N, C-alpha and C positions, 0 to 999 in steps of 0.2 A: 246708875247702870243707861247704857244706849248700847244701839244699834246699830252694825258697821256692815259693808257689804265687802266680801273678800272674793277675789279672782284668783285661783293657781295659776304659779309662774310659769309650768311646762304645760299643764292640761288647758288651762284656760278656762277651765269649770268653775263656774259662783256661787257660793254659797252663804248666806245670813248669818253672822252669830252675835250674842248680844254680849258684851264685855260691860265688866265695872269700870274703872279709871283706865288703866293702864290694858294695852294688849301684850298677851305673851309673847314671849320672842318664837316659842317654838312656831307658833300663827305668821309672824312675820318674815321667817324664815323659808317659808312656802307659797306664802300669799301674801299678794299687793292690797292694802285694805284701803277702804274710802267709807267716808261720812256719809256720801250720798252716793247714789247710783251713778256712774257716770254716763253721759247723755251719747247715743249712738251718732254718728257723724251721719248727717240728713244730706249729702252729698257724698258719692266716692271720690278716692283723693283724684285730682287730675292726672292724666299720663304723662309722663315724662315724654319731651319729643322726641326720644331715642324708637319708644315705642309706638308713637303716631307714624312717623317713618315706616318703622315696622310693619305697622298696619296697612297703609298705604300701600306698600310693596307687596301684600298677601293680596290687598287689592287687584291690583294693576295685574298681578300674574295668572288670577280669577278670572277676572275678564277677558284678558287675551284667548285662555282655555275654551272659554265661550263662545269666544267670536268663530272657534274650528267648527263647535258642537252645533252652533245656530244656521252652519252653512250659509252661502252669497250669492248674488245675484248673477247669473251667469248671462254675457250677451250674446254667446253662442246660440243658448238653447234659450232664450228671452224667459226664463225661470229660477227660481232659488234651487243650487244642488249641493249637496253635501260637501264639506270641503274639511272631515276631520283628519287629523295629520300627525297629531299632536301624542306623546305615548302616554295619556293619560285615558286615550280611547281605544277600544279594543278594534277599530276600523281603521284600514287610511285609505280615503277614497282618491287620493292621488296617486298612490300605487298601484290601487286600482283600475282607475282610469290608463294607467300607460300599459299596462297586463291587458287592459279590454285591448285597447289602440295595437300594441306588439302580436294580437290573436289575430285582429283582424286582417291586420299588412299578411302574416305568415298563413292564413288559412284564406286568404282572396275573400274577403267577406268584404263587401263595398257598402253594404245598410246593417243596421241593429235597433235594436231600442234602447235607451235611457233611462234609468230610473232617476226623478228628482226626489227634492229633500222632503215631499210630501208623496212620496211611493207612488208617483203618477210614473206611468211607462209614455216616454216620448218616442216613437218609432220615428223610422227613417232619419236615423243618426249616421254621417258620413263618417268615414274613416277621419276625414279633414276637418270636419266638426269636433271629433274627439281629437284632434290634436291639437286646437284649439284650446278645447276644456283643459288640458291639461297645462298648456300657457298660461291660460286666467288662471289655474289653481295656484301655478307656480309662483305669477304674479301677486297674489292674494295672497297666499304665505309670508313672501318676501316684506309685502307691504305691514302684515301684524307683525312681524318680529322686530322691521325697523320701529312701528309705532309702539310694542314693549320696551326696546330698548332705548329708545328716544325717552319715554317717560322715566324709566327705573336711570338714568340718567338726571334725568330734572329733580328728580326726588332724593337722590343721592346729594344733588349740589345746594337743597333747601335749607334756608340758615332761619326761615322763622314757622311760624305754626300756617300764618297767611298765605306764603307762596304754596306752602303743603295740599293745604285745602283746595289752593285754586287748581291745583292739576287733576283733570277728568281725562276718562278714557273717552 
């Protein structure tokens, strides 16, 4: 008599049974039978190169999105301001700045306040300053898209893990 370990072929459920010499056919039909309990692998299998590329692409896209959520430094206002323009955000700061500029022009408003990334009101912001903010935002948006596209192209062109690991936002 001996003890064997059985794993069901479909459900992967484990069972321990005691058999004499021969293992019955009805057990062999549905169960994988082992004399010893198999050891669990100590590490997870390595990801394929394709999986690594897909993970790197997801990482770059997330960092791209975060670059808009975190704001950028405005030379015009000498502070960090919001620049959320991507579809994942509820607010569109570039569109809002354009609307503010158009409102100021159409209503002949020479100065207003502007709220920065930290929700601090910046007083005495002129039409010209808002126009410059819009230009800064547009430049920032184009730079971020260019950076993302360059990195995506680099990732797609990689042929080794080392090349892939070297790519950073």
